[in-house]
C-alpha positions as CSV (number, residue, x, y, z in Angstrom):
1,M,-10.2,-62.3,8.2
2,K,-13.1,-60.4,7.1
3,R,-13.2,-58.3,10.1
4,F,-9.0,-57.4,8.9
5,C,-10.2,-57.2,5.5
6,F,-13.2,-54.7,6.5
7,D,-10.9,-52.7,8.9
8,C,-8.3,-52.0,6.0
9,F,-11.1,-51.1,3.6
10,V,-12.1,-48.1,6.2
11,L,-8.8,-46.6,6.7
12,L,-8.1,-46.8,2.6
13,A,-11.4,-45.0,2.7
14,L,-10.4,-42.6,5.0
15,C,-7.1,-42.3,3.7
16,F,-8.6,-41.0,0.6
17,A,-10.8,-38.9,2.2
18,V,-8.4,-36.8,4.5
19,V,-5.6,-36.4,2.2
20,P,-7.6,-34.0,-0.7
21,C,-8.7,-32.5,2.5
22,A,-5.0,-31.8,3.2
23,W,-3.8,-30.9,-0.4
24,A,-6.6,-28.4,-0.5
25,A,-5.8,-26.8,2.8
26,Q,-2.0,-26.3,1.7
27,P,-1.3,-22.5,1.6
28,K,-0.4,-21.2,-2.1
29,E,2.7,-19.9,-2.6
30,A,2.2,-16.9,-2.1
31,D,0.5,-17.1,1.3
32,Q,3.7,-18.7,2.6
33,A,5.8,-15.1,3.0
34,E,6.4,-14.8,5.8
35,M,5.9,-11.5,6.8
36,K,9.5,-9.3,7.3
37,V,6.8,-6.2,8.9
38,D,4.2,-5.7,11.3
39,L,0.8,-4.4,10.1
40,V,-0.1,-2.6,13.3
41,Q,-3.0,-0.1,11.4
42,D,-5.6,-3.1,11.2
43,L,-6.7,-1.7,7.7
44,H,-7.7,-4.6,5.5
45,W,-8.0,-3.0,1.8
46,K,-11.2,-5.2,1.3
47,D,-13.1,-2.4,4.4
48,H,-10.4,0.7,3.9
49,H,-9.6,3.1,0.9
50,F,-8.1,6.1,1.3
51,A,-7.7,9.2,-1.2
52,M,-4.0,10.9,-1.2
53,T,-4.6,14.6,-0.9
54,N,-2.5,15.3,-4.1
55,W,-6.1,14.8,-5.7
56,F,-6.7,18.4,-4.1
57,Y,-3.8,20.1,-5.4
58,G,-5.5,22.4,-7.7
59,Y,-9.0,22.6,-6.3
60,K,-9.3,23.7,-2.1
61,R,-5.7,23.0,-1.6
62,N,-5.5,25.2,1.3
63,D,-8.6,23.7,2.9
64,P,-7.9,20.8,5.3
65,A,-11.6,20.3,6.5
66,A,-13.5,20.6,2.9
67,Q,-10.8,18.1,1.3
68,V,-11.8,15.6,4.3
69,E,-15.5,16.1,4.5
70,L,-15.9,15.7,0.2
71,L,-13.4,12.7,0.9
72,A,-16.1,11.7,3.9
73,E,-18.8,12.3,2.3
74,R,-18.1,9.9,-0.8
75,G,-17.4,6.8,1.1
76,Y,-13.6,7.1,1.7
77,Q,-12.6,5.7,5.2
78,G,-8.6,7.2,5.4
79,V,-6.6,9.2,4.2
80,M,-3.0,9.7,3.2
81,L,-1.3,13.6,3.4
82,S,0.9,14.7,0.6
83,L,3.5,16.8,2.8
84,K,6.4,15.4,1.7
85,D,9.1,18.0,3.6
86,D,7.0,21.5,2.9
87,P,6.7,23.4,6.2
88,G,3.6,25.7,4.7
89,R,1.9,22.1,4.0
90,W,3.0,20.4,7.4
91,K,1.2,23.6,9.4
92,Q,-1.9,22.3,7.9
93,L,-1.3,19.2,9.7
94,P,-3.6,20.2,12.8
95,A,-6.5,20.7,11.0
96,Y,-6.2,17.7,9.2
97,L,-6.2,16.0,12.0
98,E,-9.1,17.9,13.6
99,A,-11.4,17.5,10.4
100,L,-11.0,13.4,10.7
101,K,-11.4,13.1,13.7
102,K,-14.8,15.2,13.1
103,H,-15.8,12.8,10.3
104,N,-14.3,9.3,11.8
105,M,-11.9,8.8,9.5
106,H,-8.2,7.5,9.6
107,L,-4.9,9.1,9.2
108,T,-3.7,6.2,6.4
109,A,-0.3,7.6,5.7
110,I,2.0,10.4,5.2
111,H,3.7,11.4,1.6
112,V,7.2,12.8,3.3
113,R,10.4,13.3,1.7
114,F,14.2,13.3,2.7
115,Y,17.5,13.5,0.5
116,I,20.6,11.1,1.2
117,E,22.8,14.1,1.2
118,D,21.4,15.5,4.6
119,G,22.0,12.4,6.4
120,T,19.3,12.8,8.2
121,Y,15.2,13.7,7.5
122,P,13.7,17.0,7.6
123,Q,13.3,18.8,11.4
124,V,9.9,19.8,9.8
125,I,8.9,16.4,10.3
126,K,10.9,15.6,13.9
127,D,8.9,18.7,14.8
128,K,5.2,17.5,13.9
129,L,5.8,13.8,15.3
130,P,4.4,14.8,18.4
131,L,1.0,15.1,16.9
132,L,0.8,11.6,15.5
133,K,1.4,10.5,18.6
134,D,-0.1,6.5,18.1
135,S,-1.9,7.4,15.3
136,K,-0.2,4.5,13.5
137,A,-0.1,6.5,10.7
138,V,2.8,4.8,8.0
139,L,5.3,8.0,6.7
140,I,6.3,7.1,3.0
141,P,9.3,8.7,2.5
142,S,10.5,10.0,-0.7
143,V,14.5,9.3,-1.1
144,G,15.8,11.7,-3.2
145,S,19.5,12.2,-3.9
146,R,20.4,15.7,-5.2
147,K,24.1,14.2,-6.4
148,K,21.8,11.9,-8.2
149,A,23.9,8.6,-6.6
150,D,23.7,5.7,-7.8
151,R,21.1,3.4,-6.8
152,R,24.0,0.7,-5.4
153,D,26.4,2.9,-4.3
154,P,27.8,2.0,-1.0
155,E,28.1,5.5,1.0
156,A,24.6,6.3,-0.2
157,T,23.1,3.3,0.2
158,A,24.8,3.3,3.8
159,T,22.9,6.5,4.3
160,A,19.8,5.4,3.2
161,V,19.7,3.0,5.8
162,K,20.7,4.8,8.5
163,I,18.2,7.6,8.1
164,L,15.2,5.2,7.3
165,R,16.5,3.1,10.9
166,E,16.6,6.8,12.7
167,M,13.0,7.5,11.5
168,S,12.3,4.5,12.5
169,D,13.2,4.5,15.9
170,D,11.2,7.6,15.9
171,A,7.9,6.3,14.9
172,K,8.4,3.6,17.6
173,K,8.6,6.4,19.8
174,F,5.6,8.3,18.8
175,G,3.6,5.1,18.0
176,V,3.4,6.0,14.2
177,G,2.5,2.9,12.5
178,G,5.8,2.3,10.4
179,I,7.9,3.6,7.2
180,A,7.5,2.7,3.7
181,P,9.3,4.3,1.0
182,Y,7.9,5.9,-1.9
183,M,8.8,4.3,-5.2
184,H,8.8,7.0,-7.6
185,I,9.9,7.4,-11.1
186,N,13.5,9.1,-10.7
187,N,13.5,9.3,-6.9
188,W,16.9,7.0,-5.4
189,V,14.1,4.6,-4.5
190,E,12.3,4.4,-7.6
191,T,11.4,0.6,-8.4
192,I,9.9,-2.4,-6.1
193,D,13.4,-3.8,-6.6
194,D,14.9,-0.4,-5.1
195,N,12.1,-0.5,-2.3
196,I,13.0,-4.4,-1.2
197,R,16.7,-4.1,-1.4
198,I,16.7,-1.6,1.3
199,A,13.9,-2.7,3.5
200,K,16.1,-6.3,3.8
201,L,18.8,-4.0,4.4
202,V,17.5,-1.9,7.1
203,D,16.3,-5.0,8.8
204,R,13.1,-3.5,11.1
205,R,9.8,-5.0,11.6
206,N,8.2,-1.4,11.3
207,V,10.2,-0.4,7.9
208,G,8.7,-2.5,4.5
209,V,7.6,-1.2,1.1
210,M,4.8,1.1,-0.8
211,F,3.6,-0.2,-4.3
212,H,2.3,2.1,-6.4
213,L,1.1,1.1,-10.2
214,H,1.4,4.8,-11.3
215,H,5.3,4.5,-10.8
216,W,5.6,0.7,-11.6
217,Q,4.4,1.2,-14.9
218,A,6.1,4.4,-15.3
219,V,9.8,2.8,-15.4
220,G,8.7,0.6,-18.1
221,N,6.6,-2.2,-16.7
222,R,3.8,-3.6,-18.9
223,D,3.8,-7.3,-18.2
224,M,0.9,-8.5,-16.0
225,D,2.5,-11.7,-15.2
226,K,5.7,-9.4,-13.8
227,L,3.1,-7.3,-11.8
228,R,2.0,-10.4,-10.1
229,E,5.9,-11.4,-8.9
230,D,6.3,-8.0,-8.1
231,L,3.5,-7.8,-5.9
232,I,4.4,-11.6,-4.5
233,K,7.9,-10.6,-4.1
234,A,7.0,-7.7,-2.3
235,K,4.4,-9.0,0.4
236,P,6.4,-9.9,2.9
237,Y,7.4,-5.9,3.6
238,L,3.8,-4.5,2.1
239,M,2.5,-2.1,4.2
240,A,0.8,0.4,1.7
241,V,-0.9,0.4,-2.1
242,V,-1.7,2.7,-4.0
243,I,-3.4,2.7,-7.5
244,Q,-5.2,5.1,-10.6
245,G,-6.8,4.8,-13.7
246,T,-4.2,4.0,-16.7
247,D,-3.9,2.5,-19.5
248,K,-2.2,-0.9,-20.4
249,D,0.1,0.3,-22.8
250,K,1.3,3.3,-21.2
251,A,1.3,4.8,-17.6
252,T,-1.2,7.7,-17.8
253,H,-2.6,10.1,-14.9
254,K,-6.5,8.8,-14.8
255,I,-9.0,8.1,-12.7
256,V,-10.2,4.6,-11.1
257,G,-12.7,3.3,-13.7
258,E,-11.2,5.0,-16.4
259,G,-8.3,3.8,-18.8
260,S,-7.5,0.7,-20.7
261,F,-5.6,-1.2,-17.7
262,D,-7.7,-4.3,-16.5
263,M,-7.4,-3.6,-12.5
264,A,-8.7,-7.6,-12.0
265,P,-5.6,-9.0,-11.9
266,L,-3.8,-6.7,-9.6
267,V,-6.5,-7.3,-7.1
268,K,-6.9,-11.2,-8.0
269,T,-3.3,-11.1,-7.1
270,L,-3.8,-8.8,-3.3
271,R,-6.5,-11.7,-2.5
272,E,-4.7,-14.7,-4.0
273,M,-1.4,-13.4,-1.5
274,D,-3.6,-12.3,1.7
275,Y,-2.3,-8.8,1.6
276,R,-4.0,-7.6,4.6
277,G,-2.9,-3.8,4.4
278,P,-4.6,-0.4,3.3
279,L,-5.2,0.7,-1.0
280,G,-5.7,4.3,-1.8
281,T,-6.1,6.1,-4.8
282,M,-3.6,9.2,-6.0
283,G,-5.3,11.7,-8.4
284,Y,-2.1,13.8,-9.0
285,T,-2.7,16.0,-12.3
286,Q,-6.5,15.9,-12.2
287,S,-7.8,19.2,-12.1
288,S,-11.7,19.7,-13.3
289,D,-15.0,18.4,-10.9
290,I,-12.4,17.3,-8.3
291,P,-15.9,16.0,-6.1
292,G,-17.2,14.1,-9.5
293,K,-14.5,12.4,-9.7
294,L,-13.7,11.5,-6.4
295,D,-17.0,9.7,-6.5
296,R,-17.2,7.9,-9.4
297,A,-13.2,6.6,-9.0
298,Y,-14.9,5.2,-5.4
299,K,-18.2,3.3,-6.8
300,A,-15.6,2.4,-9.6
301,W,-13.5,0.7,-6.7
302,E,-16.2,-0.8,-5.0
303,K,-17.1,-2.6,-8.3
304,I,-14.1,-3.8,-9.3
305,K,-14.1,-5.3,-5.3
306,T,-17.4,-7.1,-6.4
307,E,-16.3,-8.0,-9.5
308,T,-13.2,-9.7,-8.4
309,A,-14.9,-11.3,-5.4
310,P,-14.3,-14.9,-5.3
311,T,-17.5,-17.1,-5.8
312,K,-18.7,-19.8,-3.7
313,S,-19.5,-23.5,-5.3
314,K,-22.4,-25.3,-4.3
315,R,-21.0,-26.6,-1.6
316,G,-20.0,-23.1,-0.2
317,T,-16.2,-23.3,-1.3
318,S,-14.5,-20.7,-3.3
319,N,-13.7,-21.6,-7.0
320,Q,-11.3,-18.8,-7.1
321,E,-8.9,-18.7,-4.2
């Protein structure tokens, strides 16, 4: 009888010890979202910070080598080229690729553009895809409509899906990393919900979404709970994130580290949901002292990462994640 009681006591003790550990091991709701896309680049935002070349619209615009050198000197690991459907910009692609190779930097993504009414994506992009072979760069198309088609219009939707599937096929053929439409105010794909809806309809492992903080704000979003909700909702399809400094009460174009918007909740949500893709900064409208602003923006981003990193308790476990 004593032996039986002792065995029962040991069993109960083990149960109480194991159950809390099992609870602790359960992934958070955000972590459980099954990925619907493949992040083939292996460029984790904690270690990879890129800059969009719209930083250079008013500074060394036609000098890819100087742009890349400037970014490399300030610590950026990658670049998102803003080429859209402009043949003049696409002519600069070889120079960008050469400069990136020289400085051991990544071509993270390319901002491109197509219009639904054309029924396909621009030939200038198709012609340059061989230069991107096995680059794993993500193409991020602005999806426009010259006729301002309704975003729920069945014909426009079917055409957009067709074009994105065509891009998906070509991306696979040339070893490009995927397709993630650019959420942009007044575009046909305007919001993160538009982006997710289309990604679901395309239903390809290499077609996902990008999240752009400025354009999330530009359509009227301000609530930080909604920011978290939208990021978690996008997580299964999320291939890239773009941020910039802004204000909490309106969408403004500032550099990271400036403005009243608190970046910490966004970054903490990325950690919580275990986002593993790249994150970068845009510099649209920036003009004076671009070298200095790029330097301050990069240092501000590193500071934000440090300040939002999970801390360790005395037992070595995180008290944040």
